[in-house]
Residue frames relative to the residue before (quaternion, step in Angstrom):
aa qw qx qy qz dx dy dz
X 1.0000 0.0000 0.0000 0.0000 0.00 0.00 0.00
X 0.4103 -0.7262 0.4862 0.2606 3.62 -0.73 0.96
X 0.4765 -0.6540 0.5152 0.2826 3.51 -1.21 0.66
X 0.2198 -0.7768 0.5777 0.1205 3.59 -0.77 1.03
X 0.0777 -0.7896 0.6087 0.0044 3.52 -0.78 1.08
X 0.4066 -0.7202 0.4920 0.2721 3.63 -0.64 0.99
X 0.1459 -0.7617 0.6274 0.0694 3.53 -1.07 0.80
X 0.3089 -0.8400 0.4083 0.1795 3.58 0.11 1.31
X 0.6587 0.5389 -0.3428 0.3976 3.63 0.91 -0.71
X 0.7563 0.3678 -0.2219 0.4934 3.58 0.93 -0.78
X 0.4466 -0.6984 0.4496 0.3327 3.56 1.25 -0.32
X 0.6461 0.5059 -0.3215 0.4725 3.58 1.27 -0.10
X 0.4275 -0.6626 0.5320 0.3084 3.52 -1.18 -0.57
X 0.2686 -0.7186 0.6092 0.2010 3.53 -1.22 0.49
X 0.2889 -0.7613 0.5526 0.1777 3.57 -1.12 0.52
X 0.1756 -0.7414 0.6394 0.1036 3.51 -1.27 0.57
X 0.0153 0.8584 -0.5103 0.0493 3.56 -0.27 1.21
X 0.7917 0.2147 -0.1461 0.5530 3.62 1.15 -0.14
X 0.6181 0.5480 -0.4144 0.3820 3.52 -1.34 0.13
X 0.6941 -0.4672 0.3288 0.4380 3.56 -1.29 0.05
X 0.6330 -0.5188 0.3943 0.4179 3.58 -1.18 0.41
X 0.6419 -0.5352 0.3807 0.3958 3.56 -1.15 0.60
X 0.7862 0.3197 -0.2459 0.4682 3.55 -0.99 0.86
X 0.6465 0.4903 -0.3307 0.4820 3.60 1.21 -0.23
X 0.3137 -0.7269 0.5810 0.1885 3.54 -1.10 0.75
X 0.4783 -0.6817 0.4624 0.3044 3.61 -0.72 1.02
X 0.8038 0.2962 -0.2263 0.4636 3.56 -1.05 0.81
X 0.6247 0.5029 -0.3609 0.4761 3.61 1.22 0.05
X 0.5444 -0.6171 0.4382 0.3617 3.58 -1.08 0.62
X 0.5783 -0.5956 0.4189 0.3680 3.59 -1.13 0.57
X 0.5809 -0.5716 0.4493 0.3661 3.57 -1.22 0.49
X 0.3653 -0.6723 0.5865 0.2658 3.52 -1.21 0.52
X 0.0898 -0.8199 0.5654 -0.0003 3.54 -0.29 1.28
X 0.5611 -0.5892 0.4430 0.3765 3.58 -1.09 0.59
X 0.1702 -0.7827 0.5903 0.0999 3.56 -1.06 0.71
X 0.1560 -0.7440 0.6427 0.0951 3.50 -1.29 0.49
X 0.8225 -0.1438 0.0304 0.5494 3.56 -0.39 1.30
X 0.7588 -0.4114 0.1967 0.4652 3.55 0.91 0.99
X 0.6461 0.4929 -0.3289 0.4810 3.59 1.25 -0.13
X 0.5010 -0.6298 0.4931 0.3304 3.55 -1.09 0.68
X 0.2961 -0.7621 0.5570 0.1462 3.53 -0.90 1.01
X 0.3581 -0.7331 0.5322 0.2259 3.58 -0.81 0.94
X 0.7068 -0.4759 0.3193 0.4148 3.56 -1.29 0.29
X 0.6141 0.5520 -0.3521 0.4408 3.59 1.02 -0.73
X 0.6882 0.4830 -0.2792 0.4639 3.57 0.84 -1.03
X 0.6621 0.5051 -0.3086 0.4596 3.57 0.88 -0.93
X 0.6726 0.4981 -0.2945 0.4613 3.58 0.93 -0.88
X 0.6478 0.5200 -0.3137 0.4600 3.55 0.99 -0.84
X 0.6699 0.4910 -0.3009 0.4687 3.59 0.90 -0.89
X 0.6324 0.5185 -0.3322 0.4699 3.59 1.04 -0.73
X 0.6493 0.5099 -0.3167 0.4670 3.60 0.96 -0.83
X 0.6301 0.5227 -0.3349 0.4665 3.59 1.03 -0.75
X 0.6605 0.5031 -0.3128 0.4613 3.61 0.88 -0.92
X 0.6615 0.5075 -0.3046 0.4605 3.59 0.92 -0.91
X 0.6654 0.5027 -0.3004 0.4629 3.58 0.92 -0.91
X 0.6312 0.5248 -0.3329 0.4642 3.59 1.01 -0.77
X 0.6473 0.5225 -0.3121 0.4589 3.58 1.00 -0.85
X 0.6773 0.4802 -0.2875 0.4775 3.58 0.89 -0.95
X 0.6298 0.5357 -0.3294 0.4559 3.60 1.01 -0.79
X 0.6524 0.5096 -0.3113 0.4666 3.58 0.91 -0.90
X 0.6624 0.5030 -0.3002 0.4670 3.58 0.93 -0.92
X 0.6449 0.5199 -0.3237 0.4573 3.61 0.96 -0.83
X 0.6551 0.5021 -0.3141 0.4692 3.59 0.97 -0.81
X 0.6549 0.5155 -0.3085 0.4585 3.58 0.98 -0.87
X 0.7058 0.4504 -0.2493 0.4866 3.59 1.07 -0.78
X 0.4633 -0.7015 0.4307 0.3282 3.59 1.26 -0.15
X 0.4300 0.6861 -0.4690 0.3527 3.59 1.22 0.48
X 0.2141 -0.8351 0.4971 0.0982 3.55 0.13 1.33
X 0.6345 0.5332 -0.3402 0.4443 3.59 0.99 -0.79
X 0.6822 0.4701 -0.2920 0.4779 3.60 0.82 -0.98
X 0.6239 0.5389 -0.3417 0.4513 3.60 1.01 -0.76
X 0.6522 0.5067 -0.3132 0.4689 3.60 0.98 -0.82
X 0.6463 0.5163 -0.3149 0.4655 3.58 0.97 -0.87
X 0.6998 0.4676 -0.2729 0.4659 3.58 0.84 -0.97
X 0.6146 0.5325 -0.3541 0.4619 3.61 1.06 -0.65
X 0.6373 0.5159 -0.3196 0.4749 3.59 1.02 -0.77
X 0.6424 0.5131 -0.3121 0.4762 3.57 1.00 -0.85
X 0.6619 0.5043 -0.3047 0.4634 3.57 0.93 -0.89
X 0.6264 0.5267 -0.3340 0.4677 3.60 0.98 -0.77
X 0.6583 0.5053 -0.3035 0.4682 3.59 0.96 -0.88
X 0.6658 0.5017 -0.3063 0.4595 3.59 0.93 -0.88
X 0.6499 0.5064 -0.3167 0.4700 3.59 0.99 -0.79
X 0.6272 0.5201 -0.3319 0.4754 3.60 1.04 -0.76
X 0.6499 0.5170 -0.3077 0.4644 3.57 0.95 -0.91
X 0.6377 0.5203 -0.3201 0.4692 3.58 0.98 -0.83
X 0.6649 0.5028 -0.3039 0.4613 3.59 0.90 -0.89
X 0.6550 0.5234 -0.3132 0.4461 3.59 0.97 -0.83
X 0.7553 0.3573 -0.1922 0.5147 3.58 1.13 -0.63
X 0.5374 -0.6720 0.3836 0.3354 3.58 1.23 0.31
X 0.4137 0.6910 -0.4849 0.3410 3.59 1.14 0.57
X 0.2910 -0.7551 0.5647 0.1619 3.56 -0.70 1.12
X 0.1541 -0.8155 0.5526 0.0769 3.56 -0.69 1.04
X 0.4150 -0.7358 0.4539 0.2833 3.58 1.24 -0.14
X 0.7038 -0.4271 0.3444 0.4514 3.52 -1.34 -0.18
X 0.1484 -0.7831 0.5993 0.0747 3.53 -1.00 0.84
X 0.4878 -0.6950 0.4569 0.2651 3.52 -1.15 0.62
X 0.6804 0.4839 -0.2877 0.4692 3.60 1.21 -0.31
């Protein structure tokens, strides 16, 4: 299916049906993208998983330091991130926190 791109001056659309995907330069090797169980991970998924890992690390440190306020804040953030992951079908696996 051709990609339809709006062309505001003419009120119509132009199509792009061949050539490399948008953003790729012909003759260059493909990007090495993060994968999850053999599937290419999009930026949203990669960013979400990174935020979860970072939040888990900060939460663990806050608990070890006895900072109850920071631990509560980070636990709330982690709960929100896990909910967001579930809503978008992102598998986060077993977590230690």
